[in-house]
N, C-alpha and C positions, 0 to 999 in steps of 0.2 A: 725812739727809745732813748731814755736818759741813763747815762752811766753814773755810778756812785763815786767814781774817781775822777780827778781832774785830768785834762788832756796831757799836761805835763808828765803826770805820774805814768800814765799809759805809754807815752813815748819813751819815758825813762826805762820802763820795764822791757819794752821791745828792744831798746838799744842794749841793755845789759844781757838780755838772752841772746841776742845776735852776736855780741861780743864774746860770750862764753862759747857759743858755737864756733866762731872764727878761731878762737884760741885753741879749741880742741882740734880743729881741722889742721892748723899750722903744726901743731905738735904731732899729730898722727902722720902727716905727709912728710915733714922735714926732719923731725928729730928722732922719732921712734925707729925708723929704718936703720939708723946708726947702731941702735942697741938691740936689734933682733936676734943677734947671736948670743947675747948675754941672757936675755929673758924673753920668753915667748908670750908671757901674760902681762907685760908691761903696759900695753895699750888698754887693757881692760882695768888694770889697777889705777891708771892715771884718769880714765874716764869716771870711775867711781870717786876718786878725789875731786874731780871737777863738779860732780853732783853734790858732794858734801859742802864744798866751798860756795857753790851757788846758793844752797839751802841756807847755810849759816849768814851769808850776806843778805838774803832776803829777810831772815829773822831779825838781825841786829841792826842793819842799816835801815831798812824800810819799815821796821816795827810791825811785821806781820805776825798774826797769831798762829801758833803751831799746835796741831792737835795730836792726840795720843797715837793714832795710826800712822802719822807722819814721822814722829819720833821713833816709833817702832821700826818703820821702813829704813830710816836713816841709820839706826843702830845695826840693822841687818846688812846694809851696805858697808858700813864700817867694819863690821866683823868679817865679812867676806873679802 
């Protein structure tokens, strides 16, 4: 089976996805427990911010095309 993307691009996408996952883990384990008394929904709000920043980086850095349903879902995440 042939892939349409180069091997470098596939590895780069895997690395970026794992990096975002690692950052979310570090934030949720080490930093959020310090602020649990201030806000109980901080982890949820930060994970939505992580989703938005990952989507924007894939759009602008990697020049991926974004479709209407993806824009709609990102707007819902931003509003909530």
